[in-house]
N, C-alpha and C positions, 0 to 999 in steps of 0.2 A: 423158732421164727428166725427167717433168712432175712438177714440184712447186707447192705452193700456200704462197705467202709467209704466215707468221704474225705477222711484224713487218715494219716497213719496214727494208729491208736495202740502205740505201745505193743504190748505182748499179744494183742489180739490180731494183728494183721497190718499190712500196708493199705494204703489209698487205693480204691479200685476193687479189693479182693471181696468175695463173697463169702460171710462167716455164718454159720448157725449159733445163735444165742437164745436165751430163755427169754419170753416174754417181758416179763418185770425187768430185767437187764436194760433191755433195748428200750422200753417206754422210760423208764426213770433215768437212766444214765446214757445212753448213745444218744436218742432222739433229742433231749433237750440240751445238750453240748454241740449238735450239730456235728457229730462224730459220725453217724451212719444215716442211712435212708432205707425204709422198706423195700426188699428185693421183687419189685414188680415188674411185668416185660417191660413196660415202658422206663422205668428206671436202669435197668440192665442195657437197654439200648442205648441210653444217654450216656452210661459210664463207657461203654465201648466206643461209641463217636469220641468221647473226651480222649481215651487212651490213644485212639489212631491220631487224634490232632496232636498232643504231645509228643506221641513217637515221630509225627512229622516233624514237628518242632526240633526235637532232639537231631532228627538227620540234616536238618537244614544247617543247624548250628555246626555239627560235625564238618559238613562239606565246606562251609565258609572257613573254619579253622584249617581244613587241609589246603585250602588255595591260599591261605594267609601263609602256612607253613612252607608251600612251595616256592612263594616271594620271599621268605625270609631264608630260605635254607642256602648256607654259603655268604649271605650278604656281608659285605667287610663295612665295618663300623669303624671309624677312627677316633680316638680320644687323645687330645692332647692334654698332659697334666704337667705341672710342675715337679721337678726333679731335685734331688740331692743324693752326695754320695754314690756317683754312677748310674745305676738304674733305679734306685729306690724313690719311691713318690712321698712328697711330703705328707700326704693324708693315703686316702684309698678310695678306690672306686666301687661302687656299691650297685646294687640294683636301680636305684633313682637317677644315677648317672647315666646308666645305659639304657633307661627307658626314655630320658630327655634327649640322648643321642639317637634313638630311633624315632622319636617326634621330628628331629630335625631331618631325617629322611623320609618322612610323610608317614610312618607308621604309628596311627594314633589309637588303635585299636585295642591296644594292650593295658590289661589291669596292673595295679601295682605289684601283686604277687605272681605275676607271670615269670619273671626273671628268677632262674634257679642258680645260684652262687653258693657254691659250698664254703667260700671264705671270700671275704673282699679281695679284689686285684691291688696288689702292692707295690709292683713293679713294671717296668716297662716290656714289652713284648707282645707275642700274640696269644691269645685265648680264645677257646672254644666254649660259649656259654649256651646252655639249653634255656629255651623259652617255651613254658607250657601254655597251649593254646587252648587245651580241651582237655578233660580227663583221659582221652584215649590220643592225642595229637600233642607231639611237641617237635620244636624246629631246633636246628643249631645254627648260631651265627658266629661269626669271626670277629673277634674284638682286638683291634690293633691299639695298643697304648703306647703314644709317641711323646717324646719331650716337645713341650711348649717352646 
């Protein structure tokens, strides 16, 4: 029997793929768990429409991320911090401080894990920080850390 997987089913396949399984496996395992539906022409048409809709949504998300990346690219962010011993900060500047500085600049669309810092910023200076906006889109901003 041919079935269309509705959800990812481990080693059997990904959502939307058409696989051939034994009748009993489909009736007793896949159908009761809502993992698959019979591969009828109507169901195949629905799956294809759903695939196109999802692909369209992913493309729109990528375009929004690219537009935000253009807005962010090279954007200077200034963070004033308390210092001691010349250029050393009392604490450090991490992703949460960078996100709050970006929110002050009007960039509110970023998630908490968007800022990619290899290590926290612990001294004054100019740093280039990567922002992951989409699995395929990253932007770089300039962060100026100055004395408060």
